[in-house]
C-alpha positions as CSV (number, residue, x, y, z in Angstrom):
1,M,-3.5,0.2,4.2
2,S,-5.4,2.5,5.5
3,G,-9.0,1.8,3.4
4,E,-11.4,4.9,4.2
5,P,-14.1,5.7,1.7
6,A,-13.1,8.9,-0.1
7,K,-14.7,11.7,-0.3
8,T,-12.8,13.7,-3.0
9,Y,-13.9,12.0,-6.2
10,K,-17.3,11.1,-7.3
11,D,-16.5,8.5,-8.9
12,V,-13.7,6.8,-6.4
13,Q,-14.9,3.3,-5.1
14,W,-11.7,3.1,-2.9
15,E,-8.8,4.6,-2.2
16,G,-6.0,3.8,0.3
17,R,-2.0,3.7,1.2
18,P,0.0,1.5,2.3
19,W,-0.7,0.1,5.9
20,I,2.5,0.9,7.6
21,L,1.1,0.4,11.7
22,P,2.3,-3.2,12.0
23,S,4.8,-3.3,10.5
24,A,6.1,0.0,12.9
25,V,4.8,-1.8,15.7
26,G,7.0,-4.7,15.0
27,R,9.9,-3.2,14.3
28,T,9.6,-1.1,17.5
29,V,9.3,-4.3,19.5
30,G,11.7,-6.2,17.9
31,L,14.2,-3.2,18.3
32,I,12.9,-2.7,22.6
33,V,14.2,-6.8,22.5
34,V,17.2,-6.3,20.8
35,A,18.1,-3.3,23.1
36,G,17.0,-5.1,26.4
37,L,18.8,-7.7,25.3
38,V,22.2,-6.0,24.5
39,I,21.8,-4.1,27.7
40,W,21.4,-7.5,30.1
41,F,24.6,-8.7,28.0
42,E,26.6,-5.7,28.8
43,F,25.3,-5.7,33.0
44,Y,26.2,-9.4,33.1
45,L,30.0,-8.8,31.4
46,G,30.1,-6.2,33.4
47,V,31.0,-3.2,31.1
48,A,27.6,-1.0,31.2
49,Y,29.2,1.3,33.7
50,V,32.6,1.9,31.8
51,T,32.1,5.1,30.0
52,I,33.0,7.0,26.4
53,A,33.2,10.2,26.5
54,N,32.0,10.3,29.8
55,V,28.7,8.5,29.0
56,Q,28.1,4.9,30.5
57,I,28.0,2.4,27.5
58,E,24.5,1.0,28.1
59,L,23.4,5.2,27.3
60,W,25.4,4.5,23.8
61,T,23.8,1.6,23.4
62,V,20.1,2.8,24.1
63,L,21.6,5.6,21.7
64,A,22.4,3.5,19.0
65,V,19.1,1.7,19.0
66,F,17.0,4.8,18.9
67,V,18.6,5.7,15.7
68,V,18.0,2.3,14.0
69,W,14.6,3.1,15.0
70,I,14.2,6.0,13.5
71,I,16.0,4.9,10.2
72,S,13.5,2.0,9.8
73,I,10.2,4.0,10.8
74,I,11.9,7.2,8.3
75,D,11.7,4.2,5.5
76,L,8.1,3.2,6.5
77,I,7.0,7.0,6.3
78,V,8.4,7.2,2.9
79,L,6.9,4.2,2.0
80,R,3.5,5.3,2.8
81,A,4.3,8.8,1.5
82,S,5.3,7.3,-2.3
83,H,2.3,5.2,-2.8
84,R,-1.3,5.8,-3.4
85,Y,-4.0,3.5,-5.0
86,L,-7.5,4.9,-6.6
87,L,-9.7,2.8,-7.5
88,R,-12.5,4.6,-9.7
89,S,-15.8,2.9,-11.4
90,D,-13.3,2.4,-14.6
91,S,-10.4,2.1,-14.0
92,L,-7.5,1.6,-11.2
93,E,-4.5,3.5,-10.5
94,I,-1.0,3.3,-9.0
95,K,0.6,6.3,-8.3
96,T,4.2,5.7,-6.7
97,G,6.9,8.5,-6.2
98,I,7.6,11.9,-4.3
99,A,9.7,13.6,-6.1
100,S,9.1,11.8,-9.6
101,L,5.6,10.7,-9.7
102,K,4.7,7.5,-11.7
103,Q,1.1,7.1,-12.6
104,F,-0.4,3.6,-13.8
105,V,-3.8,3.6,-14.9
106,I,-5.3,0.1,-15.8
107,V,-8.6,-0.4,-17.5
108,P,-11.2,-3.3,-17.7
109,S,-9.4,-4.1,-21.0
110,G,-6.0,-4.0,-19.8
111,F,-6.7,-5.8,-16.8
112,S,-5.4,-9.6,-17.0
113,D,-6.1,-11.0,-13.3
114,L,-5.0,-10.4,-9.8
115,E,-3.4,-12.4,-6.8
116,T,-3.1,-11.4,-3.4
117,R,-0.1,-13.0,-1.5
118,Q,0.0,-12.7,2.7
119,S,2.5,-14.7,5.2
120,L,1.0,-16.0,8.2
121,L,2.3,-12.8,10.1
122,E,0.6,-10.4,7.2
123,R,-2.9,-12.8,7.5
124,T,-2.8,-12.4,11.2
125,L,-2.3,-8.6,11.7
126,G,-5.0,-8.3,8.3
127,Y,-2.6,-6.6,5.1
128,G,-0.6,-8.2,2.6
129,S,0.4,-7.4,-1.1
130,I,-2.2,-7.2,-4.4
131,M,-0.3,-8.4,-7.6
132,I,-2.3,-6.6,-10.5
133,H,-1.3,-9.0,-14.1
134,T,-2.0,-6.6,-16.8
135,Q,-1.7,-7.7,-20.8
136,S,0.9,-4.6,-21.3
137,E,3.8,-6.5,-23.0
138,T,6.6,-4.0,-21.6
139,D,5.5,-4.2,-17.5
140,P,2.6,-6.6,-17.1
141,D,2.8,-6.9,-13.3
142,R,1.8,-4.3,-10.9
143,K,1.8,-4.6,-7.2
144,M,0.1,-2.7,-4.5
145,V,2.1,-3.2,-1.0
146,K,0.7,-3.2,2.1
147,V,-2.9,-3.2,1.8
148,R,-5.1,-3.5,4.4
149,N,-7.7,-5.9,4.1
150,P,-6.2,-7.2,1.0
151,S,-9.0,-9.8,0.2
152,K,-12.1,-7.3,0.4
153,V,-9.5,-5.1,-2.1
154,A,-9.1,-7.6,-4.2
155,E,-12.8,-8.2,-4.5
156,Q,-13.6,-5.1,-5.2
157,V,-11.2,-4.8,-7.9
158,R,-12.4,-7.5,-9.9
159,Y,-15.9,-6.6,-9.3
160,V,-14.5,-2.7,-11.0
161,M,-12.5,-4.3,-13.6
162,A,-14.4,-7.5,-14.5
163,R,-17.8,-5.1,-15.1
164,P,-18.7,-4.5,-18.8
165,I,-18.9,-1.1,-19.7
166,V,-21.8,0.1,-21.8
167,R,-21.9,3.6,-22.8
168,M,-25.2,5.1,-23.9
169,E,-25.7,8.0,-25.9
170,K,-28.4,10.7,-24.3
171,P,-31.7,10.6,-25.6
172,E,-31.3,14.2,-26.7
173,E,-28.4,13.5,-29.1
174,R,-29.5,10.4,-30.4
175,P,-30.8,11.1,-34.2
176,E,-34.5,10.3,-34.8
177,P,-34.9,7.0,-36.5
178,P,-36.1,7.3,-40.3
179,S,-39.6,7.0,-40.6
180,E,-41.6,5.3,-42.9
181,P,-43.4,6.5,-45.8
182,K,-46.7,6.5,-45.6
183,K,-48.7,4.4,-49.0
């Protein structure tokens, strides 16, 4: 997740989206390896020069792997476009969706706990998920997926959610205290 400091809102402490780069690179490398093995196997069996519709089978293999790669990358792009996280000075907003937007606002009074989840690969690449547990009876858990530096983000969320909110009246709005009568 790209976790750049937000510039638009005054009270936004952190803003991010799912960090898809490691997944995109992993899928690309995996598909290149699979394509290489399949093409090697085609040459090994002697079928690489067989043509279908005047195109050699190895080119059909490359085309099929390219289509699978495009579909897998589109999935990641949709994930990034459909999730946005905003940590404000007094709440956490989790926005999901593209066509229909769902916005969940978690305030300190509704916050219960959070946990970070990272596999070995995710720890190596520096991303993971953050599970936010709320006091809501209908939907108590919220998940922030593919968060870059999840421990750092979780620490910021804990700081905002654990900080007590003290509301003070403006001095000019405060009524004057009653004065004691003089004797």
